[in-house]
VEXNU-222429 format. One record per residue (C-alpha): residue number from 1; x, y, z. Coordinates in steps of 0.1 Angstrom, whole numbers. Example, Ala and Ser with C-alpha at 12.3 -4.5 7.8 and 13.67 -1.06 7.14 Angstrom:
<recs>
+-----+-------+-------+-------+
! num !     X !     Y !     Z !
+-----+-------+-------+-------+
!   1 !   123 !   -45 !    78 !
!   2 !   137 !   -11 !    71 !
+-----+-------+-------+-------+
</recs>
This chain:
<recs>
+-----+-------+-------+-------+
! num !     X !     Y !     Z !
+-----+-------+-------+-------+
!   1 !   509 !  1548 !  -182 !
!   2 !   542 !  1525 !  -184 !
!   3 !   565 !  1551 !  -164 !
!   4 !   545 !  1537 !  -133 !
!   5 !   556 !  1506 !  -135 !
!   6 !   587 !  1485 !  -136 !
!   7 !   585 !  1463 !  -166 !
!   8 !   610 !  1457 !  -194 !
!   9 !   577 !  1449 !  -217 !
!  10 !   568 !  1489 !  -217 !
!  11 !   590 !  1495 !  -244 !
!  12 !   576 !  1469 !  -264 !
!  13 !   539 !  1482 !  -261 !
!  14 !   546 !  1519 !  -266 !
!  15 !   561 !  1508 !  -297 !
!  16 !   531 !  1485 !  -306 !
!  17 !   506 !  1512 !  -298 !
!  18 !   489 !  1494 !  -269 !
!  19 !   499 !  1523 !  -244 !
!  20 !   482 !  1548 !  -266 !
!  21 !   445 !  1530 !  -266 !
!  22 !   448 !  1526 !  -230 !
!  23 !   453 !  1567 !  -225 !
!  24 !   424 !  1571 !  -248 !
!  25 !   395 !  1584 !  -216 !
!  26 !   359 !  1571 !  -226 !
!  27 !   327 !  1590 !  -226 !
!  28 !   300 !  1590 !  -202 !
!  29 !   276 !  1578 !  -228 !
!  30 !   303 !  1552 !  -238 !
!  31 !   302 !  1537 !  -199 !
!  32 !   263 !  1534 !  -204 !
!  33 !   267 !  1515 !  -235 !
!  34 !   294 !  1497 !  -219 !
!  35 !   274 !  1491 !  -187 !
!  36 !   240 !  1485 !  -205 !
!  37 !   260 !  1453 !  -227 !
!  38 !   272 !  1442 !  -194 !
!  39 !   236 !  1441 !  -180 !
!  40 !   224 !  1427 !  -214 !
!  41 !   249 !  1394 !  -212 !
!  42 !   249 !  1388 !  -176 !
!  43 !   282 !  1392 !  -170 !
!  44 !   282 !  1388 !  -129 !
!  45 !   261 !  1355 !  -132 !
!  46 !   282 !  1340 !  -162 !
!  47 !   314 !  1348 !  -140 !
!  48 !   294 !  1324 !  -106 !
!  49 !   283 !  1298 !  -135 !
!  50 !   309 !  1292 !  -153 !
!  51 !   331 !  1259 !  -140 !
!  52 !   367 !  1262 !  -136 !
!  53 !   392 !  1249 !  -160 !
!  54 !   425 !  1236 !  -159 !
!  55 !   447 !  1235 !  -180 !
!  56 !   479 !  1213 !  -182 !
!  57 !   512 !  1229 !  -173 !
!  58 !   530 !  1231 !  -213 !
!  59 !   499 !  1250 !  -232 !
!  60 !   495 !  1286 !  -233 !
!  61 !   468 !  1302 !  -230 !
!  62 !   457 !  1336 !  -253 !
!  63 !   429 !  1355 !  -236 !
!  64 !   413 !  1373 !  -265 !
!  65 !   379 !  1401 !  -271 !
!  66 !   353 !  1379 !  -273 !
!  67 !   332 !  1390 !  -312 !
!  68 !   302 !  1375 !  -330 !
!  69 !   282 !  1364 !  -299 !
!  70 !   309 !  1346 !  -282 !
!  71 !   309 !  1358 !  -243 !
!  72 !   339 !  1341 !  -239 !
!  73 !   373 !  1336 !  -266 !
!  74 !   406 !  1320 !  -260 !
!  75 !   435 !  1304 !  -277 !
!  76 !   454 !  1279 !  -267 !
!  77 !   486 !  1270 !  -278 !
!  78 !   511 !  1238 !  -276 !
!  79 !   541 !  1240 !  -299 !
!  80 !   532 !  1252 !  -332 !
!  81 !   495 !  1238 !  -331 !
!  82 !   466 !  1263 !  -319 !
!  83 !   426 !  1256 !  -306 !
!  84 !   406 !  1281 !  -309 !
!  85 !   379 !  1278 !  -277 !
!  86 !   345 !  1298 !  -278 !
!  87 !   317 !  1300 !  -249 !
!  88 !   284 !  1305 !  -265 !
!  89 !   259 !  1309 !  -237 !
!  90 !   230 !  1325 !  -257 !
!  91 !   235 !  1302 !  -287 !
!  92 !   240 !  1332 !  -309 !
!  93 !   265 !  1312 !  -331 !
!  94 !   249 !  1274 !  -321 !
!  95 !   220 !  1258 !  -326 !
!  96 !   224 !  1236 !  -288 !
!  97 !   197 !  1252 !  -270 !
!  98 !   220 !  1257 !  -240 !
!  99 !   252 !  1272 !  -231 !
! 100 !   280 !  1256 !  -247 !
! 101 !   321 !  1255 !  -253 !
! 102 !   328 !  1249 !  -290 !
! 103 !   370 !  1242 !  -303 !
! 104 !   384 !  1248 !  -338 !
! 105 !   400 !  1228 !  -350 !
! 106 !   397 !  1195 !  -331 !
! 107 !   412 !  1169 !  -336 !
! 108 !   396 !  1164 !  -373 !
! 109 !   403 !  1190 !  -383 !
! 110 !   366 !  1202 !  -380 !
! 111 !   341 !  1220 !  -348 !
! 112 !   331 !  1205 !  -317 !
! 113 !   307 !  1214 !  -294 !
! 114 !   312 !  1204 !  -256 !
! 115 !   283 !  1215 !  -224 !
! 116 !   293 !  1245 !  -203 !
! 117 !   295 !  1223 !  -175 !
! 118 !   319 !  1191 !  -195 !
! 119 !   354 !  1209 !  -188 !
! 120 !   369 !  1174 !  -189 !
! 121 !   356 !  1168 !  -223 !
! 122 !   369 !  1207 !  -233 !
! 123 !   401 !  1196 !  -218 !
! 124 !   406 !  1165 !  -237 !
! 125 !   387 !  1176 !  -272 !
! 126 !   417 !  1202 !  -271 !
! 127 !   445 !  1180 !  -261 !
! 128 !   434 !  1154 !  -290 !
! 129 !   431 !  1184 !  -312 !
! 130 !   469 !  1200 !  -296 !
! 131 !   485 !  1161 !  -299 !
! 132 !   469 !  1157 !  -334 !
! 133 !   457 !  1121 !  -314 !
! 134 !   419 !  1110 !  -338 !
! 135 !   399 !  1093 !  -320 !
! 136 !   375 !  1071 !  -325 !
! 137 !   340 !  1082 !  -348 !
! 138 !   313 !  1066 !  -324 !
! 139 !   288 !  1042 !  -349 !
+-----+-------+-------+-------+
</recs>
């Protein structure tokens, strides 16, 4: 695969074992299973419904495979601090009753949740966690 691409990272990918994973052919059964999963979790619907998120330019965002019931997962890094983010569309990981984002750790070292459309709050929460800012708890 890398032989056709002019990229300096190919050797590192080959040495890490990533390239052989992509050379594996999926069986028909695996493709049907994947298609059924995508249909069940309405991938096409969510591609349109999930709002765009604008991240500050000094963040590094690493997209990671979803697991544990999350539809989307990514990690945000700034300096040495990291925040894990997931999107739970079907309430499989929490009890929100609606699609939501969750970050961990937040500025207090705990989890924090945001409604799907509250991307401004989500970005602010991630920023607070990355900056080590502590917000006043509402009383």
